[in-house]
PASEBA-1860 file (N, C-alpha, C; in nm, 3 decimals):
! residues 307
1> XXXXXXXX> -1.560/1.495/11.186/-1.603/1.450/11.054/-1.643/1.571/10.970 ~ -1.612/1.566/10.839/-1.642/1.679/10.751/-1.791/1.703/10.739 ~ -1.828/1.827/10.713/-1.969/1.866/10.717/-2.054/1.789/10.617 ~ -2.006/1.777/10.494/-2.084/1.707/10.391/-2.094/1.558/10.425 ~ -1.985/1.500/10.474/-1.989/1.360/10.512/-2.095/1.339/10.620 ~ -2.101/1.429/10.716/-2.200/1.419/10.822/-2.341/1.428/10.767 ~ -2.361/1.521/10.672/-2.494/1.540/10.615/-2.538/1.420/10.533 ~ -2.444/1.358/10.462/-2.479/1.246/10.375/-2.488/1.115/10.452
9> XXXXXXXX> -2.434/1.114/10.575/-2.432/0.995/10.661/-2.346/0.886/10.599 ~ -2.248/0.844/10.674/-2.159/0.738/10.628/-2.235/0.607/10.617 ~ -2.205/0.534/10.509/-2.270/0.405/10.490/-2.205/0.302/10.582 ~ -2.283/0.216/10.645/-2.225/0.117/10.736/-2.142/0.014/10.661 ~ -2.044/-0.039/10.735/-1.966/-0.150/10.679/-1.855/-0.106/10.587 ~ -1.828/0.026/10.575/-1.720/0.072/10.490/-1.637/0.173/10.567 ~ -1.524/0.209/10.512/-1.442/0.311/10.575/-1.303/0.258/10.605 ~ -1.212/0.349/10.642/-1.073/0.311/10.658/-1.051/0.207/10.768
17> XXXXXXXX> -1.140/0.209/10.872/-1.123/0.112/10.980/-1.148/-0.031/10.932 ~ -1.213/-0.048/10.816/-1.236/-0.181/10.759/-1.151/-0.203/10.635 ~ -1.055/-0.118/10.616/-0.965/-0.135/10.503/-1.012/-0.071/10.375 ~ -1.129/-0.005/10.373/-1.181/0.057/10.253/-1.148/0.206/10.250 ~ -1.192/0.275/10.147/-1.168/0.419/10.139/-1.246/0.494/10.245 ~ -1.197/0.613/10.279/-1.268/0.696/10.375/-1.394/0.751/10.311 ~ -1.489/0.800/10.391/-1.610/0.861/10.334/-1.578/0.974/10.237 ~ -1.480/1.058/10.272/-1.443/1.169/10.184/-1.387/1.118/10.052
25> XXXXXXXX> -1.306/1.013/10.060/-1.249/0.955/9.938/-1.359/0.897/9.849 ~ -1.460/0.837/9.911/-1.571/0.781/9.832/-1.650/0.893/9.764 ~ -1.668/1.005/9.834/-1.739/1.118/9.773/-1.660/1.172/9.655 ~ -1.528/1.189/9.674/-1.444/1.239/9.566/-1.450/1.148/9.445 ~ -1.440/1.017/9.468/-1.444/0.923/9.357/-1.580/0.923/9.290 ~ -1.686/0.942/9.368/-1.820/0.945/9.308/-1.835/1.066/9.216 ~ -1.774/1.178/9.253/-1.779/1.296/9.167/-1.711/1.266/9.034 ~ -1.592/1.205/9.041/-1.519/1.170/8.919/-1.602/1.075/8.833
33> XXXXXXXX> -1.660/0.975/8.895/-1.740/0.877/8.820/-1.864/0.942/8.758 ~ -1.931/1.029/8.834/-2.052/1.095/8.784/-2.022/1.185/8.665 ~ -1.905/1.249/8.668/-1.871/1.348/8.566/-1.797/1.287/8.447 ~ -1.751/1.163/8.461/-1.664/1.105/8.358/-1.729/1.100/8.221 ~ -1.859/1.068/8.216/-1.926/1.062/8.086/-1.932/1.199/8.021 ~ -1.943/1.303/8.106/-1.956/1.440/8.055/-1.821/1.499/8.017 ~ -1.717/1.463/8.091/-1.586/1.526/8.070/-1.477/1.424/8.042 ~ -1.510/1.316/7.975/-1.408/1.219/7.937/-1.314/1.282/7.834
41> XXXXXXXX> -1.186/1.248/7.840/-1.092/1.307/7.744/-1.127/1.266/7.602 ~ -1.124/1.360/7.508/-1.149/1.324/7.368/-1.048/1.219/7.322 ~ -1.089/1.137/7.230/-1.001/1.032/7.178/-0.869/1.090/7.127 ~ -0.875/1.209/7.069/-0.754/1.268/7.012/-0.650/1.291/7.121 ~ -0.694/1.328/7.244/-0.599/1.351/7.353/-0.532/1.221/7.395 ~ -0.611/1.117/7.407/-0.555/0.988/7.446/-0.456/0.938/7.341 ~ -0.490/0.957/7.214/-0.403/0.909/7.107/-0.276/0.995/7.096 ~ -0.290/1.126/7.120/-0.172/1.213/7.121/-0.077/1.170/7.232
49> XXXXXXXX> -0.134/1.139/7.350/-0.051/1.093/7.460/0.023/0.965/7.426 ~ -0.044/0.872/7.358/0.019/0.746/7.317/0.131/0.772/7.217 ~ 0.105/0.864/7.123/0.203/0.892/7.019/0.327/0.963/7.074 ~ 0.307/1.044/7.178/0.422/1.112/7.239/0.519/1.010/7.299 ~ 0.467/0.895/7.339/0.551/0.790/7.397/0.597/0.689/7.292 ~ 0.562/0.714/7.168/0.598/0.624/7.058/0.708/0.688/6.974 ~ 0.829/0.637/6.988/0.943/0.695/6.914/0.925/0.683/6.762 ~ 0.837/0.593/6.720/0.818/0.574/6.577/0.716/0.668/6.515
57> XXXXXXXX> 0.645/0.746/6.599/0.543/0.838/6.547/0.608/0.961/6.484 ~ 0.565/0.993/6.364/0.620/1.107/6.292/0.532/1.230/6.307 ~ 0.585/1.345/6.267/0.507/1.469/6.269/0.383/1.455/6.182 ~ 0.395/1.384/6.071/0.280/1.366/5.983/0.174/1.278/6.049 ~ 0.218/1.181/6.128/0.121/1.098/6.201/0.039/1.184/6.296 ~ 0.106/1.276/6.367/0.036/1.367/6.456/-0.060/1.456/6.378 ~ -0.011/1.509/6.267/-0.094/1.598/6.186/-0.218/1.526/6.134 ~ -0.199/1.404/6.085/-0.312/1.328/6.033/-0.417/1.304/6.141
65> XXXXXXXX> -0.372/1.278/6.264/-0.464/1.256/6.375/-0.546/1.381/6.404 ~ -0.480/1.495/6.415/-0.549/1.620/6.449/-0.645/1.661/6.339 ~ -0.606/1.639/6.213/-0.689/1.684/6.101/-0.820/1.605/6.088 ~ -0.834/1.496/6.164/-0.961/1.424/6.164/-1.071/1.506/6.232 ~ -1.030/1.606/6.310/-1.125/1.692/6.381/-1.114/1.833/6.323 ~ -1.205/1.871/6.232/-1.194/2.002/6.165/-1.197/2.120/6.262 ~ -1.281/2.112/6.366/-1.289/2.222/6.461/-1.158/2.238/6.538 ~ -1.102/2.127/6.582/-0.974/2.131/6.652/-0.865/2.184/6.560
73> XXXXXXXX> -0.865/2.139/6.435/-0.766/2.186/6.339/-0.773/2.338/6.322 ~ -0.894/2.391/6.308/-0.911/2.535/6.289/-0.859/2.614/6.410 ~ -0.893/2.567/6.529/-0.848/2.637/6.650/-0.696/2.630/6.666 ~ -0.639/2.515/6.637/-0.493/2.500/6.647/-0.423/2.597/6.552 ~ -0.469/2.604/6.428/-0.405/2.692/6.330/-0.422/2.839/6.368 ~ -0.538/2.875/6.423/-0.556/3.013/6.468/-0.460/3.048/6.580 ~ -0.440/2.956/6.672/-0.347/2.980/6.782/-0.203/2.988/6.733 ~ -0.167/2.900/6.642/-0.031/2.900/6.589/-0.001/3.032/6.518
81> XXXXXXXX> -0.102/3.089/6.452/-0.083/3.214/6.378/-0.110/3.339/6.463 ~ -0.132/3.320/6.592/-0.162/3.433/6.679/-0.035/3.503/6.726 ~ -0.055/3.614/6.798/0.058/3.690/6.852/0.137/3.611/6.954 ~ 0.079/3.506/7.007/0.148/3.425/7.108/0.279/3.369/7.053 ~ 0.280/3.334/6.924/0.401/3.278/6.864/0.477/3.380/6.779 ~ 0.407/3.477/6.723/0.474/3.582/6.647/0.554/3.530/6.528 ~ 0.498/3.432/6.456/0.570/3.376/6.341/0.575/3.476/6.226 ~ 0.681/3.466/6.147/0.702/3.561/6.039/0.603/3.541/5.923
89> XXXXXXXX> 0.567/3.417/5.897/0.475/3.390/5.786/0.360/3.304/5.834 ~ 0.250/3.309/5.762/0.130/3.236/5.802/0.148/3.086/5.785 ~ 0.097/3.011/5.881/0.099/2.865/5.876/-0.041/2.818/5.840 ~ -0.054/2.746/5.730/-0.189/2.709/5.685/-0.216/2.559/5.688 ~ -0.120/2.478/5.737/-0.144/2.335/5.752/-0.091/2.288/5.887 ~ -0.153/2.184/5.939/-0.109/2.129/6.067/0.030/2.068/6.055 ~ 0.058/2.003/5.945/0.191/1.943/5.928/0.299/2.050/5.928 ~ 0.269/2.165/5.869/0.365/2.276/5.871/0.382/2.328/6.015
97> XXXXXXXX> 0.274/2.334/6.088/0.281/2.377/6.228/0.371/2.284/6.308 ~ 0.359/2.154/6.285/0.443/2.057/6.355/0.590/2.078/6.320 ~ 0.618/2.103/6.193/0.758/2.118/6.151/0.821/2.243/6.213 ~ 0.739/2.346/6.240/0.791/2.470/6.297/0.800/2.463/6.449 ~ 0.693/2.415/6.512/0.684/2.422/6.657/0.722/2.292/6.727 ~ 0.711/2.181/6.658/0.744/2.053/6.720/0.623/1.984/6.779 ~ 0.637/1.854/6.803/0.524/1.774/6.848/0.479/1.810/6.989 ~ 0.571/1.838/7.079/0.532/1.866/7.218/0.454/1.997/7.228
105> XXXXXXXX> 0.495/2.096/7.152/0.423/2.223/7.155/0.283/2.209/7.096 ~ 0.270/2.134/6.988/0.137/2.113/6.929/0.051/2.026/7.019 ~ 0.111/1.928/7.084/0.036/1.845/7.178/-0.018/1.932/7.291 ~ 0.060/2.026/7.336/0.017/2.122/7.440/-0.109/2.194/7.397 ~ -0.115/2.239/7.273/-0.233/2.310/7.224/-0.353/2.217/7.213 ~ -0.329/2.094/7.172/-0.439/1.997/7.163/-0.501/1.976/7.300 ~ -0.419/1.956/7.402/-0.471/1.935/7.537/-0.545/2.059/7.587 ~ -0.490/2.177/7.563/-0.552/2.300/7.612/-0.687/2.326/7.547
113> XXXXXXXX> -0.692/2.316/7.414/-0.817/2.338/7.342/-0.921/2.234/7.383 ~ -0.879/2.109/7.392/-0.972/2.002/7.429/-1.024/2.019/7.571 ~ -0.937/2.062/7.661/-0.978/2.082/7.801/-1.084/2.190/7.812 ~ -1.061/2.303/7.745/-1.158/2.413/7.751/-1.292/2.368/7.695 ~ -1.291/2.303/7.580/-1.415/2.259/7.517/-1.486/2.154/7.602 ~ -1.411/2.062/7.659/-1.471/1.951/7.733/-1.525/1.996/7.868 ~ -1.445/2.067/7.945/-1.487/2.104/8.080/-1.590/2.217/8.080 ~ -1.604/2.286/7.969/-1.709/2.387/7.959/-1.848/2.324/7.952
121> XXXXXXXX> -1.855/2.193/7.935/-1.985/2.123/7.933/-2.042/2.104/8.073 ~ -1.959/2.125/8.177/-2.006/2.106/8.313/-2.105/2.216/8.348 ~ -2.219/2.183/8.410/-2.315/2.287/8.451/-2.247/2.395/8.534 ~ -2.275/2.520/8.501/-2.199/2.630/8.560/-2.289/2.732/8.630 ~ -2.394/2.683/8.698/-2.485/2.777/8.764/-2.415/2.861/8.870 ~ -2.319/2.800/8.940/-2.249/2.869/9.047/-2.122/2.937/8.997 ~ -2.070/2.891/8.883/-1.942/2.937/8.832/-1.961/3.038/8.720 ~ -1.889/3.150/8.728/-1.879/3.241/8.613/-1.775/3.180/8.520
129> XXXXXXXX> -1.821/3.110/8.418/-1.731/3.028/8.337/-1.630/3.113/8.260 ~ -1.667/3.234/8.220/-1.573/3.320/8.150/-1.460/3.365/8.242 ~ -1.494/3.402/8.365/-1.392/3.438/8.463/-1.304/3.319/8.494 ~ -1.366/3.202/8.506/-1.290/3.080/8.537/-1.184/3.055/8.431 ~ -1.221/3.063/8.302/-1.123/3.033/8.198/-1.021/3.144/8.182 ~ -1.060/3.269/8.208/-0.961/3.377/8.206/-0.851/3.348/8.309 ~ -0.894/3.310/8.428/-0.797/3.280/8.534/-0.711/3.159/8.497 ~ -0.773/3.056/8.443/-0.701/2.934/8.410/-0.599/2.957/8.298
137> XXXXXXXX> -0.641/3.025/8.193/-0.551/3.048/8.079/-0.439/3.145/8.118 ~ -0.471/3.248/8.195/-0.367/3.341/8.240/-0.265/3.266/8.325 ~ -0.313/3.179/8.413/-0.222/3.100/8.495/-0.135/3.010/8.409 ~ -0.195/2.947/8.308/-0.119/2.860/8.219/-0.012/2.935/8.142 ~ -0.047/3.050/8.087/0.050/3.129/8.012/0.164/3.175/8.103 ~ 0.128/3.216/8.224/0.229/3.262/8.319/0.318/3.148/8.364 ~ 0.259/3.030/8.387/0.338/2.914/8.429/0.440/2.876/8.323 ~ 0.399/2.878/8.197/0.493/2.843/8.090/0.605/2.947/8.080
145> XXXXXXXX> 0.568/3.075/8.088/0.669/3.181/8.079/0.767/3.174/8.197 ~ 0.713/3.147/8.315/0.797/3.137/8.434/0.890/3.016/8.424 ~ 0.837/2.904/8.375/0.918/2.783/8.358/1.033/2.808/8.260 ~ 1.007/2.882/8.155/1.114/2.916/8.060/1.219/3.004/8.127 ~ 1.171/3.097/8.209/1.261/3.193/8.273/1.359/3.123/8.368 ~ 1.312/3.019/8.437/1.399/2.951/8.532/1.454/2.820/8.475 ~ 1.435/2.801/8.342/1.499/2.691/8.268/1.453/2.552/8.312 ~ 1.322/2.537/8.333/1.265/2.404/8.356/1.246/2.336/8.221
153> XXXXXXXX> 1.281/2.208/8.214/1.270/2.135/8.088/1.123/2.122/8.044 ~ 1.102/2.131/7.915/0.970/2.114/7.854/0.866/2.207/7.919 ~ 0.888/2.336/7.911/0.797/2.430/7.978/0.655/2.429/7.924 ~ 0.634/2.376/7.803/0.500/2.374/7.746/0.403/2.292/7.830 ~ 0.452/2.194/7.906/0.363/2.114/7.989/0.306/2.195/8.105 ~ 0.376/2.304/8.142/0.324/2.389/8.250/0.206/2.472/8.202 ~ 0.199/2.500/8.072/0.082/2.568/8.017/-0.041/2.480/8.034 ~ -0.029/2.353/7.999/-0.141/2.259/8.013/-0.182/2.247/8.160
161> XXXXXXXX> -0.083/2.233/8.249/-0.113/2.221/8.391/-0.183/2.346/8.442 ~ -0.140/2.462/8.395/-0.204/2.587/8.438/-0.347/2.599/8.390 ~ -0.371/2.563/8.266/-0.507/2.570/8.212/-0.600/2.477/8.290 ~ -0.548/2.364/8.338/-0.632/2.263/8.402/-0.620/2.262/8.555 ~ -0.546/2.356/8.612/-0.514/2.345/8.755/-0.636/2.358/8.846 ~ -0.740/2.428/8.804/-0.857/2.451/8.890/-0.982/2.376/8.843 ~ -0.967/2.276/8.757/-1.088/2.210/8.708/-1.167/2.142/8.820 ~ -1.098/2.109/8.929/-1.168/2.053/9.044/-1.273/2.147/9.099
169> XXXXXXXX> -1.250/2.277/9.084/-1.349/2.376/9.128/-1.479/2.360/9.051 ~ -1.469/2.339/8.919/-1.590/2.319/8.839/-1.666/2.196/8.886 ~ -1.593/2.089/8.918/-1.657/1.965/8.962/-1.728/1.984/9.096 ~ -1.661/2.050/9.189/-1.721/2.073/9.321/-1.843/2.164/9.309 ~ -1.830/2.271/9.231/-1.941/2.366/9.219/-2.063/2.303/9.153 ~ -2.038/2.209/9.061/-2.151/2.142/8.995/-2.217/2.040/9.087 ~ -2.136/1.966/9.163/-2.191/1.860/9.249/-2.247/1.916/9.381 ~ -2.180/2.017/9.437/-2.220/2.073/9.565/-2.236/2.225/9.556
177> XXXXXXXX> -2.333/2.272/9.478/-2.351/2.418/9.464/-2.381/2.485/9.598 ~ -2.445/2.411/9.689/-2.478/2.470/9.819/-2.352/2.499/9.900 ~ -2.247/2.418/9.880/-2.120/2.444/9.946/-2.050/2.564/9.881 ~ -2.050/2.565/9.748/-1.983/2.673/9.675/-2.043/2.809/9.708 ~ -2.176/2.815/9.718/-2.240/2.944/9.745/-2.209/2.995/9.885 ~ -2.161/2.907/9.973/-2.123/2.951/10.107/-1.975/2.986/10.115 ~ -1.889/2.900/10.062/-1.747/2.922/10.086/-1.683/3.022/9.991 ~ -1.736/3.038/9.869/-1.676/3.135/9.777/-1.691/3.278/9.830
185> XXXXXXXX> -1.812/3.321/9.872/-1.822/3.455/9.931/-1.746/3.467/10.063 ~ -1.746/3.359/10.141/-1.680/3.364/10.272/-1.530/3.384/10.260 ~ -1.471/3.330/10.153/-1.327/3.344/10.135/-1.290/3.467/10.052 ~ -1.391/3.538/10.001/-1.370/3.666/9.932/-1.271/3.654/9.816 ~ -1.281/3.541/9.743/-1.195/3.524/9.626/-1.052/3.486/9.656 ~ -1.022/3.454/9.782/-0.886/3.417/9.821/-0.872/3.265/9.811 ~ -0.802/3.217/9.710/-0.791/3.073/9.688/-0.713/3.003/9.799 ~ -0.623/3.076/9.865/-0.548/3.016/9.975/-0.640/2.978/10.091
193> XXXXXXXX> -0.753/3.049/10.102/-0.854/3.016/10.204/-0.958/2.920/10.148 ~ -0.987/2.932/10.019/-1.091/2.850/9.957/-1.061/2.702/9.971 ~ -0.939/2.662/9.940/-0.911/2.518/9.942/-0.912/2.463/10.084 ~ -0.882/2.547/10.182/-0.890/2.504/10.322/-1.036/2.483/10.362 ~ -1.123/2.574/10.319/-1.266/2.558/10.348/-1.323/2.435/10.278 ~ -1.277/2.408/10.156/-1.322/2.287/10.086/-1.285/2.162/10.165 ~ -1.165/2.159/10.218/-1.122/2.045/10.299/-1.210/2.030/10.423 ~ -1.246/2.144/10.483/-1.329/2.140/10.604/-1.468/2.084/10.573
201> XXXXXXXX> -1.523/2.124/10.458/-1.658/2.081/10.421/-1.659/1.940/10.363 ~ -1.559/1.909/10.281/-1.565/1.788/10.199/-1.463/1.681/10.236 ~ -1.356/1.723/10.301/-1.248/1.629/10.327/-1.147/1.621/10.214 ~ -1.167/1.697/10.108/-1.074/1.709/9.996/-1.093/1.848/9.938 ~ -1.006/1.887/9.847/-1.016/2.020/9.787/-1.013/2.009/9.635 ~ -1.030/2.125/9.570/-1.038/2.124/9.424/-0.907/2.079/9.360 ~ -0.794/2.100/9.428/-0.666/2.060/9.371/-0.654/1.908/9.364 ~ -0.686/1.840/9.473/-0.678/1.694/9.473/-0.781/1.632/9.380
209> XXXXXXXX> -0.900/1.692/9.374/-1.004/1.641/9.286/-0.965/1.662/9.140 ~ -0.909/1.777/9.109/-0.863/1.803/8.973/-0.754/1.707/8.930 ~ -0.664/1.675/9.023/-0.557/1.581/8.991/-0.613/1.443/8.958 ~ -0.717/1.403/9.033/-0.781/1.275/9.004/-0.840/1.274/8.864 ~ -0.898/1.386/8.823/-0.960/1.392/8.691/-0.855/1.389/8.581 ~ -0.745/1.465/8.595/-0.646/1.468/8.486/-0.570/1.336/8.477 ~ -0.570/1.259/8.586/-0.513/1.124/8.577/-0.594/1.041/8.476 ~ -0.725/1.067/8.469/-0.810/0.998/8.370/-0.776/1.039/8.228
217> XXXXXXXX> -0.713/1.155/8.213/-0.672/1.203/8.081/-0.533/1.148/8.045 ~ -0.475/1.070/8.135/-0.342/1.011/8.114/-0.235/1.117/8.096 ~ -0.250/1.230/8.166/-0.144/1.329/8.165/-0.027/1.277/8.247 ~ 0.094/1.328/8.223/0.211/1.278/8.295/0.196/1.293/8.447 ~ 0.264/1.205/8.520/0.256/1.208/8.666/0.301/1.342/8.723 ~ 0.397/1.406/8.658/0.445/1.535/8.706/0.336/1.642/8.696 ~ 0.256/1.637/8.589/0.147/1.732/8.573/0.039/1.708/8.677 ~ 0.004/1.582/8.700/-0.098/1.549/8.800/-0.052/1.591/8.939
225> XXXXXXXX> 0.075/1.567/8.971/0.127/1.603/9.103/0.131/1.754/9.121 ~ 0.168/1.827/9.015/0.172/1.973/9.024/0.033/2.030/9.049 ~ -0.067/1.976/8.981/-0.204/2.022/9.003/-0.250/1.988/9.145 ~ -0.220/1.868/9.191/-0.262/1.825/9.324/-0.206/1.915/9.434 ~ -0.082/1.962/9.416/-0.016/2.035/9.524/0.012/2.181/9.490 ~ -0.066/2.240/9.399/-0.033/2.378/9.362/-0.059/2.479/9.474 ~ -0.133/2.439/9.577/-0.147/2.526/9.694/-0.044/2.496/9.802 ~ 0.016/2.377/9.798/0.118/2.335/9.895/0.234/2.270/9.822
233> XXXXXXXX> 0.307/2.346/9.739/0.409/2.285/9.654/0.518/2.211/9.730 ~ 0.544/2.253/9.852/0.648/2.186/9.929/0.609/2.043/9.969 ~ 0.482/2.007/9.952/0.435/1.872/9.984/0.433/1.781/9.861 ~ 0.462/1.835/9.744/0.460/1.753/9.622/0.565/1.644/9.630 ~ 0.529/1.526/9.587/0.618/1.411/9.596/0.690/1.383/9.465 ~ 0.628/1.418/9.354/0.685/1.387/9.222/0.743/1.512/9.157 ~ 0.672/1.624/9.167/0.709/1.743/9.090/0.699/1.870/9.174 ~ 0.782/1.885/9.277/0.774/2.006/9.359/0.805/2.134/9.282
241> XXXXXXXX> 0.899/2.128/9.187/0.930/2.248/9.108/0.810/2.290/9.025 ~ 0.746/2.193/8.958/0.630/2.224/8.875/0.514/2.276/8.961 ~ 0.495/2.216/9.079/0.390/2.263/9.169/0.417/2.406/9.215 ~ 0.544/2.436/9.241/0.581/2.572/9.281/0.558/2.671/9.168 ~ 0.590/2.629/9.045/0.564/2.716/8.928/0.415/2.746/8.919 ~ 0.331/2.643/8.933/0.186/2.665/8.927/0.140/2.759/9.037 ~ 0.193/2.741/9.157/0.153/2.826/9.269/0.187/2.972/9.240 ~ 0.311/2.998/9.201/0.354/3.136/9.176/0.277/3.194/9.057
249> XXXXXXXX> 0.256/3.112/8.953/0.181/3.159/8.836/0.038/3.197/8.875 ~ -0.025/3.114/8.958/-0.161/3.145/9.002/-0.165/3.273/9.085 ~ -0.066/3.292/9.170/-0.061/3.415/9.249/-0.043/3.537/9.159 ~ 0.040/3.524/9.056/0.058/3.634/8.961/-0.073/3.663/8.888 ~ -0.146/3.557/8.852/-0.276/3.576/8.788/-0.370/3.651/8.881 ~ -0.366/3.616/9.008/-0.459/3.676/9.104/-0.426/3.821/9.139 ~ -0.301/3.861/9.123/-0.267/4.002/9.149/-0.276/4.085/9.021 ~ -0.298/4.016/8.908/-0.298/4.088/8.779/-0.423/4.170/8.755
257> XXXXXXXX> -0.535/4.124/8.810/-0.663/4.187/8.775/-0.721/4.123/8.650 ~ -0.640/4.106/8.547/-0.686/4.047/8.422/-0.725/3.901/8.439 ~ -0.643/3.826/8.511/-0.668/3.683/8.527/-0.703/3.643/8.668 ~ -0.757/3.737/8.745/-0.783/3.709/8.886/-0.900/3.613/8.905 ~ -0.888/3.530/9.007/-0.996/3.439/9.045/-1.111/3.521/9.102 ~ -1.233/3.494/9.058/-1.352/3.568/9.104/-1.341/3.718/9.077 ~ -1.255/3.755/8.982/-1.237/3.897/8.946/-1.198/3.982/9.067 ~ -1.134/3.918/9.164/-1.092/3.986/9.286/-0.940/3.995/9.285
265> XXXXXXXX> -0.886/4.118/9.285/-0.742/4.135/9.283/-0.686/4.108/9.423 ~ -0.590/4.015/9.429/-0.530/3.978/9.556/-0.409/4.066/9.586 ~ -0.376/4.084/9.712/-0.256/4.161/9.747/-0.129/4.090/9.705 ~ -0.026/4.166/9.676/0.098/4.108/9.626/0.175/4.031/9.733 ~ 0.133/4.039/9.859/0.204/3.969/9.966/0.150/3.828/9.988 ~ 0.066/3.780/9.893/0.003/3.648/9.910/0.093/3.533/9.865 ~ 0.215/3.564/9.819/0.303/3.459/9.768/0.354/3.368/9.879 ~ 0.363/3.240/9.847/0.419/3.141/9.937/0.571/3.150/9.929
273> XXXXXXXX> 0.632/3.189/10.041/0.778/3.208/10.043/0.850/3.078/10.009 ~ 0.797/2.965/10.055/0.862/2.837/10.028/0.857/2.803/9.880 ~ 0.747/2.842/9.812/0.738/2.818/9.668/0.843/2.900/9.593 ~ 0.857/3.025/9.631/0.960/3.108/9.568/1.098/3.050/9.592 ~ 1.121/3.001/9.713/1.251/2.942/9.747/1.278/2.818/9.662 ~ 1.176/2.735/9.640/1.194/2.617/9.556/1.240/2.654/9.416 ~ 1.193/2.769/9.368/1.225/2.814/9.233/1.351/2.900/9.229 ~ 1.409/2.928/9.347/1.527/3.012/9.351/1.499/3.157/9.321
281> XXXXXXXX> 1.375/3.201/9.349/1.335/3.339/9.321/1.332/3.420/9.449 ~ 1.384/3.543/9.446/1.373/3.630/9.563/1.231/3.684/9.576 ~ 1.197/3.733/9.694/1.063/3.788/9.717/1.033/3.900/9.619 ~ 1.133/3.980/9.585/1.111/4.097/9.499/1.153/4.069/9.355 ~ 1.133/3.945/9.307/1.169/3.913/9.169/1.087/4.000/9.072 ~ 1.138/4.015/8.951/1.079/4.107/8.853/0.951/4.047/8.794 ~ 0.842/4.057/8.869/0.715/4.003/8.823/0.648/4.094/8.720 ~ 0.680/4.225/8.725/0.614/4.319/8.635/0.648/4.291/8.489
289> XXXXXXXX> 0.776/4.266/8.460/0.817/4.238/8.322/0.749/4.112/8.270 ~ 0.744/4.009/8.355/0.679/3.884/8.317/0.532/3.906/8.286 ~ 0.463/3.979/8.372/0.320/4.002/8.354/0.291/4.092/8.234 ~ 0.380/4.185/8.207/0.363/4.270/8.088/0.364/4.186/7.961 ~ 0.453/4.087/7.956/0.460/3.999/7.840/0.333/3.916/7.826 ~ 0.282/3.865/7.937/0.159/3.786/7.934/0.043/3.872/7.887 ~ 0.033/3.992/7.939/-0.078/4.081/7.903/-0.082/4.110/7.753 ~ 0.034/4.117/7.690/0.040/4.146/7.547/-0.022/4.033/7.464
297> XXXXXXXX> -0.014/3.912/7.514/-0.058/3.795/7.438/-0.192/3.740/7.486 ~ -0.235/3.783/7.603/-0.345/3.715/7.670/-0.479/3.728/7.597 ~ -0.516/3.848/7.557/-0.650/3.872/7.503/-0.675/3.785/7.380 ~ -0.579/3.781/7.289/-0.599/3.702/7.168/-0.600/3.553/7.201 ~ -0.516/3.512/7.292/-0.508/3.369/7.328/-0.637/3.322/7.392 ~ -0.690/3.397/7.489/-0.812/3.356/7.557/-0.929/3.354/7.459 ~ -0.930/3.448/7.367/-1.039/3.452/7.268/-1.035/3.328/7.179 ~ -0.915/3.291/7.135/-0.902/3.177/7.045/-0.929/3.045/7.116
305> XXX> -0.898/3.037/7.246/-0.921/2.914/7.320/-1.067/2.897/7.360 ~ -1.130/3.006/7.400/-1.262/2.997/7.463/-1.376/3.031/7.370 ~ -1.351/3.112/7.269/-1.460/3.157/7.181/-1.529/3.040/7.114
END
């Protein structure tokens, strides 16, 4: 039995032997329920998701929705005019941004900005929140760039998945700081070991917990599956390619120094060979060129998202 489950003592009359959820599953669900009021998706995200599935929704409909939130509008326009897009002329209205970039790209920015603002409300006594978002945004930028490089459809969704791939860590650290203070130093910033230790202590890990949370945001099943299996992409049932992209992007972030988890630079041999194989990439693929491009855009992007 997992350590936390043992400490909390299983409640009688429940559990898989009686057809109910396991103790670990109940703990995971309780975390989601406890945090839902604090990190519920903003209405704009839910409505954007509905409109993306509505063939009758126009670019102006999207623009009108976003403009109801002045802070979101300002951040979106700053990002659109940043070096990340390198547009020739300044964009000063959301409707103009939609006409240039399209609804899916703008929806990507809405989800990313909303996620950073919303999940930053979680108590962060154990988490260095600035390091956390640097790692998340670097992973998201790298995932999108990598998806474009290998011609995955709609690569902008990988940016959202990358930004949100580790939100389960915030939830675990807030609910079980005593666990985090033990396993984070013990794993020395190595996420490949961290999620295994989480499973040992809790019966679940930050990836599965994060997937449960983004399901509440009504993100596509492929995004939820990629987040759930970004440490074991070969086990993904819905989106193995997307999970592999997230895995490789996270590894690139961790060897970059700039976007490393816990500010600890990981060795370049930490890549999952099966993930690279899923993407059709050789072990010695040109990661330097990809990372150079990310580094050029990263500082301004992280500032505009997190500031």
